[in-house]
Each structure stands twice: as structure tokens, then as C-alpha cells.
N, C-alpha and C positions, 0 to 999 in steps of 0.2 A: 163134567170133561176131566180128563185128566190132561197134565201137559203134553202126553206126546200126542193125545188126539186134537187139541189145538194148533199144536207144530204141523200136522199131516193137513189140517183144514186152513191152516191161513194161508198157503202157499197157492197164487192162483192156479197155477199151473201144474201143480202136484209136487211132490217131493221124492228125490230118489232115496232108496235105502241107504246109499253110503252116507248121505248127507243128515238122514235121519239118527245112524248109528253115530257119527260125529256128534250131534247135537244133544243126544243122550246118554253119549260115552258107553256104546255097547257094541259087540261086533256087530259086521255087517249081516250076516245071514241071522242072528237073532233079530235086526231092525227090518229085514226082508220080511219075515214071518210075522214080526207085528204090522206090519205095513199092511200087508195081505189083510190079517183081521181086521185091521181098522177100515180098510176098504170095503169089507165085507158088511161091517158093521154101519156105515154110513150109505151103503146102497138102499135105494127106494123097493120095498118088497109088497106093497098092497099093489093091486090091480087098479091101474088108472084109466078113468071115465071121462073122456073127452066129449065135447059139444052139448053139453047141460044148457049152457045160458048163450054161448057164442059162437060162430060157424068154425068147421076145421076146415084147414087146409092140408092138403095132403098130395103127396108125389113120391114118385119112385124113380131111383136110378141106379147106374152100374158103375161099380167101383172097382178097379183095378188097373195094372198098367195095359198102356196102347201097344198095339203091335209092331208101330212104326218105331218105337222108342227101343227095340228089343236089338240084338245082334243078328247079322245078316243069316246064320246058321239058325238060329231059332226062326226066324221069319221062313226059312225054307223049308223046317220040319211044320211050322203052322199051315204053309201052303199046301201040304201033302195030308196031313190029317187034322184041321182045326178044330175037332171036337175033344182031341186031346189036348189042348192047350187053351181048352177056354177058362180062362180063369177069373172071370169077373163075376163078382158078388153082387146081388140084388140088394139094395139097402131101401126099406122105406120109410118116411117119412111123415108124421103127423103133426100138426100145430095147431092149438085152439087159439084164435085170436085172443090177445092179451091174455095168455094162459099158459099152458104147459105144452112143451114138446115131447114128442114119444119116436124113438129111432129102432127099427129093428133089421137086423140084418135075415133075410131070407133065402132059405135052402133050395139049391135046385132040384132036391130028390123029391120036395113036396111042391107041386104049383098051385095048390089050393091053400097053400098057409100062407099067403098075403090076403086071401081074403079074409079067412077066419082071423088072422089077426087085426084086420078092421073091423069085421063083425063085435070082436072082444072088446075092443077098446071103444069105439063109440055108443054112446047113449041113443035110446030108442027113438028121441026128437031130435037128433042130430043134424044139422045142415053141412053138407060137405062139399067144401070146393075143391075143383081137380081141372087137371088138362083134358084134353079129348080122348084118352084109353077108355076102352070101354069093361075094363077089368071091375069096375065096383058097381055094374049092373047088376049084378047077382044079388048084392044087398038089398032087400026089398024093402025093408022097414026104414030107410033113411031118403031124406031130400037131398039130390045129386044138382049142384051148380055148376054147370061145367063151362071154363074159362076160356077162350080161344086166346092160346099166347102165339102171336105169331113172331118167330126168330129174326132178326134182320140177316138178309143175307151178306156172307163174306165177299168185298168185291176186290 
């Protein structure tokens, strides 16, 4: 590993191109380019298969700003046309107990993408632990354990 790679990977929360440029005494634009190349090199490229030995917990969520936090004018526009301001992104999370975490952003344009990602990521003998959603019933080759999570009511 080169000195620049150690600098980038040693920072727990990452490093900015400005800091990398100062550390290596190069221009910020060169440090930015180098940083993108290093991040690409460090990214995992192989297909991850979960559930070989341990159960896999899986859940999906919607990430994005709440409409109640928006300006009043935006809320009025949302009330008249909610589809135009649907800015939530579906995020799928899968974690193998005592193992690897996989997170994927799901496209709104392809509704079956979630099932396809789960089917491609889980092994044939995987045990899936999830909530009461019926999205995963389409995958026939895995064992599904449904945990009923009771959310406490706000008082």
C-alpha cells in the first residue's frame, strides 16, 4: 500500500480532498481525482452471498425528508399533487448475524428489483428473518421466519 492509500484508509470518517492535498502537498483537484481512484480501488467488487451459516435479518425503509419539515408553499404544492413531490428512496438492508451488512437503494421504476436483489444475495439454504411484510414470499427457495415487531404507541 502506498502512503496515500494509508492516509485515506486511516481516517475513520473519511478524508476530504483538501486535507489529502495538504498532506501530500499537491493541488486539491489532483487530490480529488486521486481520492476517487482510491475509493474505487477499496470498494468491494465481488458478489456477496449471505446466509450460508447464519440467519439473515432483512428490512426495508424509506429515506427522505418529511413533508412536515418543508416550507408552507411546498406543502401546499404537495397537497395538490403528491406524486410530483414523492422524494422518498427505498433502502434495503440485509445483515447476516455475526457477519456482513449489505445495503442497496431500490429504484422506484422497477418494483421487482427488491425481490431480485434479495434472491441474488441470499444462498439457497438461507434463513430469512424479517417483519410482517409479504414482499419476500415470492422467493420460494429460502426459509422465512417472520418476527412480529410491536411498535410502542406514542402517548
